[in-house]
C-alpha positions as CSV (number, residue, x, y, z in Angstrom):
1,M,3.9,-17.1,-9.5
2,Y,5.6,-14.3,-7.9
3,A,4.6,-12.9,-4.5
4,R,4.9,-9.0,-3.8
5,I,6.3,-7.8,-0.4
6,F,5.4,-4.4,0.3
7,R,4.3,-1.9,3.0
8,P,0.9,-0.3,2.3
9,A,0.4,3.4,2.1
10,K,-2.0,5.0,4.5
11,T,-5.6,5.3,3.3
12,A,-7.0,8.5,2.1
13,M,-9.9,8.3,4.4
14,Q,-8.0,8.8,7.5
15,S,-5.1,10.9,8.8
16,G,-3.4,8.3,11.0
17,R,-0.9,5.7,10.2
18,A,-2.6,2.8,12.1
19,K,-2.0,0.0,9.5
20,A,0.7,1.5,7.6
21,S,3.5,-0.1,9.6
22,T,3.2,-3.6,8.7
23,W,4.6,-5.6,5.8
24,V,2.2,-7.4,3.5
25,L,2.7,-10.5,1.2
26,E,0.3,-10.7,-1.7
27,Y,0.5,-13.0,-4.9
28,E,0.5,-11.5,-8.3
29,P,-2.5,-12.6,-10.4
30,E,-1.9,-15.7,-12.6
31,A,-4.7,-15.0,-15.1
32,A,-6.7,-12.2,-16.0
33,R,-10.1,-11.7,-14.6
34,T,-13.2,-12.6,-16.7
35,L,-16.4,-11.0,-17.0
36,D,-19.7,-13.1,-16.5
37,P,-21.9,-12.4,-19.6
38,L,-25.0,-13.1,-17.5
39,T,-24.6,-11.0,-14.3
40,G,-21.7,-8.7,-15.3
41,W,-19.6,-9.7,-12.3
42,V,-16.0,-10.0,-12.5
43,S,-14.5,-13.5,-11.6
44,S,-11.2,-15.2,-11.3
45,S,-10.0,-18.7,-11.2
46,D,-6.9,-17.8,-9.3
47,M,-7.3,-18.7,-5.6
48,R,-4.1,-17.2,-4.5
49,G,-5.3,-13.8,-5.1
50,Q,-7.4,-14.0,-2.1
51,I,-4.4,-14.5,0.2
52,R,-3.0,-11.5,1.9
53,L,-0.5,-12.1,4.7
54,S,0.7,-9.4,7.3
55,F,4.0,-9.2,9.0
56,D,5.3,-6.9,11.7
57,T,8.8,-6.6,9.7
58,R,10.3,-6.8,6.2
59,E,12.6,-9.6,7.3
60,E,9.8,-11.8,8.7
61,A,8.0,-11.5,5.3
62,I,11.2,-12.3,3.5
63,A,12.1,-15.4,5.8
64,Y,8.5,-16.7,5.2
65,A,8.8,-16.5,1.5
66,T,12.1,-18.1,1.4
67,A,11.1,-20.9,3.7
68,N,8.0,-21.8,1.9
69,G,9.8,-21.4,-1.4
70,I,7.8,-18.6,-2.7
71,P,9.6,-16.4,-5.4
72,H,9.2,-12.9,-4.1
73,Q,9.8,-9.3,-5.0
74,V,10.3,-6.7,-2.3
75,S,9.0,-3.1,-3.0
76,E,10.6,-0.5,-0.9
77,P,8.2,2.1,0.8
78,R,8.5,5.8,-0.6
79,E,8.5,8.0,2.3
80,P,6.4,11.2,1.8
81,K,7.9,14.6,1.8
82,R,7.1,16.6,5.0
83,F,7.0,20.5,4.9
84,P,6.9,21.7,8.6
85,R,4.6,24.6,8.9
86,S,3.1,26.4,11.7
87,Y,-0.2,28.2,12.1
88,S,1.2,31.6,12.7
89,D,2.7,31.6,9.1
90,N,-0.8,32.1,7.7
91,F,-0.8,35.6,9.3
92,A,2.9,36.5,8.8
93,F,3.7,40.1,7.2
94,S,6.0,38.3,4.7
95,R,3.5,36.0,3.3
96,K,4.0,35.5,-0.4
97,E,0.1,35.2,-1.2
98,P,-2.2,37.8,-0.3
99,W,-5.0,37.0,2.3
100,S,-8.4,36.2,0.9
101,H,-11.6,36.1,2.9
C-alpha cells in the first residue's frame, strides 16, 4: 500500500493560504468503497483511509515514511500563475475591452 505525500491546494471557500503550507501524508485506498443496499451509505473496510498526517516540511514527511517502512510517492505542488494587476488599470484609456455599466 502506497502513501501519497503532497501539499494540499488552498480551499475555494477562502482567499487565504492558512493550511496550504503544510505537507500531508495519506494512504491510497486498498479496496473500492462499497454501497450498503439498505441505507445507501458508502462504506470501506480500509482503516488506513482515515489516517491523514500533517508535517511542516516535505523532508519530515519523507523521513517519517522511510523510518516506518512506508512506500511513498511525492507529488510536487504546482504554483499558480500570478498576474499582477492594479485597480487603476480598470480605468485606463488604453483598455482593450470597452467599459460596461
